[in-house]
N, C-alpha and C positions, 0 to 999 in steps of 0.2 A: 483518473484511473488508467493505470499502463496498459490494462489486459481487461478482457473482458471475460476472465474467467473465476472471478470471485466466488462464484455458487458453488462452482466444482471443490474450492479448497478452505473456504471458510462457513461452516453449515448455517451460519447465525445472519449470515449476510441479508438486511431488510428484513429480519423477521425482530418478532417483539422481543427476543434473547439477545439481541444485537446491541450489549452494554458495553461500557468503557473498560469494563474490567476485565472483558474476554480481548480486548484488544494487545498486539505484543507491540510495543511502543519503539523499544529497543530496535527491533527490525525494521518497522515502519520507518525512522530516522535513517537507518544505513540505506534503505531504499531511496529516500529523497536526497541524501547525501550523492548519491551514484546518479542519479536523473540529472541529479543539478550539474555533476561536472560532464555528463553526456551533452547535456544542452550546452553550456558554456564551453565546451569543445567544438561545437557546432557553428555557435554563432561567432567565433573569431575569426 
């Protein structure tokens, strides 16, 4: 988890309606790629 604001941005967070079809996998992939670049830059 990058932030603790998920409940404010995603109404299904930790609810029974939080199902795979509601997730934005393309956006998640972009976030993971960006965080990976940041972490890689910090470690080097």
